[in-house]
N, C-alpha and C positions, 0 to 999 in steps of 0.2 A: 504494500500500500504506500502511495506517495501523497504528500501534502501539496496542495497547489493553491497559492493565492495569486491574485493578479492586481497589479498597480495600474491605475488608469488616471490619465490627466483629466482635469475637470474643465469642460468648456463653459465659459461664463455666458450662458445663453441669454440671461437677463440683461447683459450689456452688449450683446451682439458680437462678442469676441470669439473667434474660431480657435479651437485647440490645434496644437501642432500635429502634423502627421508623422509617420514613422521616420521618413527621411530627415525631417527637420529635427527630430529628437537626437539624431547622430551628433548634432552640433552642441548638445547640452552636456553639462556636468552636474551631477546630482548629489545633494547632501541629504542623507537619510537620517531621520531622527524619530525617537519615540516621544510622542507628545507629553506623556506624563513625566518624562525625565529630562526634558530640555530646558524649560524656563517657566518660572512661576509668575503670576500676575503681579505679586507684590515686589518682584525684582530681587528677592533674597538670594544671596550667594552663600548663606550659612545654614539654612534649614536642612537638618539631616534627612537622609533617605536610606533606610535599612533595606538594601536590595534583597537580603535573605528572606524577608517577610513576604515578598511578592505582593505588596500592597500599593495603593495609590500614594504618590509622594507630592503631588500638587502641581505638576506642569499643566499649562493651559495654552489655548490658541492665542490668547492675548499676549502671553509670555513670549511666544514665537515672534509675533509682530514686533515686539519691543527689542528683539535681538536679531533682526534681519541684517543690520549692518555687519554683525559678527560673521554671518554666513556669507554675505556678498563680498566681504573683505578677503575671502579665500578664492574669489573668482567664480563661485558657483552660480549657475543660471537657473537652477530648479531645486526645490526641496521635495522630499518624499516623506509623508507623515503616515503614522500607523492609523488603522481604521478609526473612523469618527462615530460609528453608530453606537446606540445604547447597548450596554453589556449586561450579562446576568448579574444581579446585585449581590449574590451570596459570596461569602468567603469560603473557599473550598480547601481541601488539603494541599492543593496546588496554588493557593493564593486567590487573588481577585482578577478581574478582567482589565486591569490597568493597561495592559498591552494592546487591547482592542480586538483580540482574536476569538472572543467568546460572545458573539452577537446574540442579542435577545430580540431587538426590534429594529429592523433596518430602516424604518421610517422616522425614527427619533435619533437625535445626536446624543453622545455621551455627555451628560450634564457635568461630570467631573472636569471636563475640558472647557466648557463654556456653552454658548448658545449657537443656534443656526446662524444668527447674525454675526457671531464672532468668526465662524468659519468663512462666511462670505467676506468679512473684513480682511481676513488673512489672505484670501485669494486676490482681493483687490489690491492690497498692499504689495503683494508680489508682482502683479501685473503692472502696477504703477512704476516699479523698478525695472521693468522689462524681464522679469523672472517668471517662472512657471511653477505650478503646483501639481504634484502627483499624490494620489491617494491609494492606500491599500484597500482592496476589496476582497472580503472572504466570501466566495461563492459557495463553497462546500468544503469543510475541512476533512471530510472522510474520503470521498472519491468522486471524480467526475470523469466520464468518458471523454477522450480527447476531441471527438468530433463535435462535442457541445460548444467548444470554445470559439469556433469559427463564427457561428451566428451570434454568440454573446458579444464578442469584440466588435463585430460589424454593427450590431445594434448600438453599441456605445459610441462608435464613430471616432475613437481616439486611439492613440498609441497604447499598446498593452504589452506588458512584460510579465511572464509567469515564473514562479519559483518552483522548480522541479527538484525535489530532494532525492537525486539519483546521480551516482557518480559515473555511469556509463554514458559517454557522449553519443553513442549510437541511439540510445533511448531518448536522452534529453533533447538532442538536436531534431529528432522527428517531431517534437512538439512545436517547433518553429513553423511547421506547416499549418498550424491552427491559430497562431497568434504572431505578433510582430517579432517579439524577442523573448529570450529566457534569461534567467540569472545564470551567469557563466560559472557554474560549479566545475565542470570539466575543462577549466581554462587552458590546460596544457595541450589539449587536442581540439581547440575550438574550431579549427578549420573543417571539421566534420559537419558543422552546421551550415544551413543554406546561406545565411548571411551573418558572419561573425561581427560585422560592423554595427549590428543592432543588438548585440548581447550586452547585458549589464555586468560590468566588471567590478569585482570587489575582493577584498581580502579580509574584511571584517563585517559582521552583521550581528543582529540580536539573537540569532539562533546558534551561533558557533563561538567558541572561545576566541577572545581577541588575540591578535598576532603577538603582542608583547607578553602574553601569558606563556608563550613557548620560548621566546628569547627577548631579552631586554635590550639587545643591540640596536641602537638607533640607526646605524647605517643599513642594516638589513631591513628595517621598517621603511626607510627611504627608498631602497631598491624596489620593494614590493609596491609602494605607492607610485613610483615612477613608471613601473610596468603597466599598471592598470590605466594610467593616463595616456601613455604613449604607444600602446598597442591598439589593435582593432577593438571597437566597442565603445560603450558609454561608461565613463568612470563614475563610480559610486563610493562615497566616503561615508562611513557610519559615525554618527555623532560621538565624540569622545576620542576618536582615532587621532584627531589633530592635537589632543592633549596627552597622547601616548598612554591612554588608559589601558590597564592590563588585566581586566576581569576575565575569569575563566569561563566555564560553561554557565548556561542559564541557571540561576538568575543573576550571577555575579558579573555578567557582561552587559548589564542594563543599569549602569551607574547614572547618577544625577549630574548633568553637565554643569549646573550652576555652582557646584562645589569647586570647579576649576577657576571660578571668577571670570570666565570667558576671556582668558588671557590671549591677547593677539601677539604676544612676544614669545610664545612657546616655539620650540624648534620646528616641530612638525606643522604647526599652523603656518609659519612662514614658508616652509618647504612646499606645502600643498599649494599655497598662493602662487609661488613661482612656477611650479610644475603646471598648474592650470593655465598660467600665462603663456608658457611655451606652447601648450596645445592650442590655445586661442590664436597665437601668432601663426602657427602652421596652418590652421583653418583659414585664416584671413589671407595668407600669401599663396596658398596652393588650393585651387578650386577642387582638385581631385584628391586632396589629402585624406578626407574621411572615407570615401569609397575604396581607396587604394588598400590592398591587402598588405598587412605587416609581413616583412620577410626577415626571419632570423638567419642571417647569412654566416654567422660564426658562433660556435659553441665549444667550450671545453668543460672540464669538471667544475670550474669555478666561475665561468664567464659566459655571458650571452651578449652578442652584438646584433642589433636588428635595425632595419631601415624601413621607413614608411613614407609614402609620398609618390609623386609622379615625376617621370623624367629625371632631370638633374636636381629636383627640389626635394630631395629626401631629408628627413630628420633621422639622424643616427643616434641610437640610444645604446649605451654600453652599461651592463649591469653585472655585479659580482655578488656571490654569496660569501665572500671571504670575511666580512665583518669588520668592525672598527679597528681591530688589532692588525689588520693587513698592512703591509708596508707600502712603499711607493715603487711603482714600476711603470714601464711603457708598453702598451699593447700596440703592436704594429699591424695595421689592417691593409697594408699595401697589396698583399698577395690575394686579397679578396675582392679586387675590383673597385674599392672605395678609395678615391684619391682626392687630395686637395689641389689647389692651383699649381703647386710645386711638384706634383706627381707622386706624392706620398701622403701617408696619414698615420703618424704616430699619435696614440691617444694616451696621455699621462693619467694613470690611475693612482689613487691614494686613499688610505683609511677605509677602504670598502665602499666608497661613495659612488653613486651613479654618475655617469658622464653623458651629456647630451650635446650633439653638434648640429648646428643649423646653417643653411647657406648664408654667407655674410651679407648679401644685399638685404636680407630680412631685418637685420638687427638695428639698423639706424633708427633711432627714435622709439625703439621698443622698450627701453629701460632695462633690458636683460644684460647686454654687454655692448662694448664699443664696436666700431666698424672694422677692426682688424682681426687677423687670424690668431693673434695672441691674447685677445681679450677674453675674460671669463668671469663667472659669478660663482660664489662658493656653494650655495645650496639651492638646487642642485648645480653642479658645475656645467655651465653652458658656454660653448665656444662656437665661433663662426668657422667655417671650413675654408673660406677664401675671401678675398676682398673683391669689390666690384660695384657696378651701378645697377639700377633697376632693370631686370630682365623683361623682355617683351611679354612673358607669360604671367607677369605679376598681377595678382588680383586686386582690384580697386573696390573699396566699400562704396556702394551706391544706395542712397535712400530715395525711395519713391513715395511722394506724398500726393494723395488724391483727395481733393475736397469734394465731398458728395454727401448729401443728407440721405439717410437710409431709414427704413422701417424695421420694426422688430422681426428678427429671423432672417434678415437680408445680410449678405456679406459681400465684400468687394475683393476681386481678384485681378491680377495682371497676367495677360497672355501675350506672347511675342514670338519673334522669328528665330530665337536662339534656344538652345536646349535648356538653359537655366530658367527660361520663361515658358517652357513647355512646348515650343515649336508649334504654336497656335492650337494645340490640343487642349480644349477647355477642361478636360479631366485632369490635366497636369498643370493647370494654371496655378500661380503662386498666390496664396492668401495674404491679404493685408490685415494688419491689426487695428482694432479700434481702441487701443489702450489710451490714446490721447484725444479721443473723440468727445466733443462737447456740443451742446445745441447751438452755441454761438460760433463754434469753430469745428465743423464736422469733418475732420481730417482722418483718413485711413492711411496707414504707413507700413512699409516693409523695408528692411535693410538687406541687401544682397551683395555678394562678392562676385564681380564680373571682370573678365579679362580686359586689361588695358588695351586701348586701340580698337576695341570692338564696335562695329556699327550694327545697330539692331532696330527693328520696328516693333511697336507694341500698342496695345489698347487695353482699356480696363473693362471688366465685365462685372455684372451684378448677378449673384446667385440667390435665388429664393429658397425658403424653407422646403418648398415642394420639389426642389431640384431644377427649377426653371433657370435659364441662362439668358440674360439680356446684355447685348453688346452696346457700348456707348456709340453714338453716331459719329459721322465724319470720317475723314481718311485716317489711315494708320499714322500714329505718332512715330517719330524716329529720333535717334540720338547716337552720337559717336563719342565714345569715351576717350579721354586723353591718353596718349601713349606713354606718359611718364608715371612716376610714382606719386602716390597721394597719401599723405599722413592722416588727413581728415576726410570724412565721408563727402562724396559728391551728392548733392541734393537735387532731385528733379521734381519740381512742383507742378501739378496739373489740377484742372477742375473738370468734373464730369461734363460730357457733351451729349 
């Protein structure tokens, strides 16, 4: 028997906001938290929480709202919260339903965490920041036939990821035929899956002992974190991981985060922020970075070197299991076809820390390191592989703003002549967000990364709740992107015709 829960993004239908599709979730990084253990409404950082009692400790949705700066400071674009529905009220030999996985009434929210208005406020607070909300949904904790999930997720109409507690990738990956993604338990052989770029990558969660319960070595923790961010898939960090919490099996891995004081100076908090920034940089500079499959091109008993990206725009990540006591040495990757502008690539390794190399044209203005091949940053070590100017394939950030008043249930999309705009296929049109929409300024927006120098045509379409499609009038719009680098987004402002 396997347990299966499913996490679904919540579309804010009452505000006309469309949830991200599966492909758009590839861009995200997710912070997973247990509502009861993350933050209290009173803001306390000293209230005790005896995890061994398996009882409620006082975390709320309002508490989460008050600490979104803490989460966003690590670069996360989405949070995943435990189930929100009413739980059985009894205290059992296994404790209470503080975790959210003992539902009693799916039509009421758990009053321990707040009200329905509080969960709406949390969703709005996230969308106001350009972030997204994922919610755990318990469909049946005993068993569900796999073919049930196709209709279930299609009816929800949002990205779904299932938790399959099974170590055999042949079994786990088959489930990706019924939902968008699965939690990447068999991570070492994820290539078995239909699309490993949609898997949820993690090394800690509330069902398994934390990584530091096996080893307190901070370098090994950093290597694990670097891997889940820089390989295929969607990185997921479990609350407390950034504070190097070390709880063992359930319930000791469900500590109260407020007891850390929400330190933004902890070593792993800063490390996660930097690693997330590297991933965002790669996404912004290489349009094919996310769908490109990770290639582990070198391995030995202590080291793995992998590259991800398209063409010459690879991000190279070197990881070791040697730990903090490892000495300094140079790993030469010349014989593996990975070369810098000088025809070689020696990678200096030290203290068991991960090493990440990116194309040098990317780093100017990124805040990660300077523009030369010798520049680096300590945690994680980031180096550029050569010097140079902006390459023709560089991705430019482009913001489309469309001013158009809409009715409840209507959404605005952009369709165009290039693949990133769906090649005029309305089923592949790109959804705009109404996160900044007001009655006095009804603007829908979307930010895309498009190739420098690209000429394209486009038009906006209006999709109704019934699936109807209305094109705006007039000839196709057109635009030619500049051929150089752009540090700030290019904004294209239009009004509905």
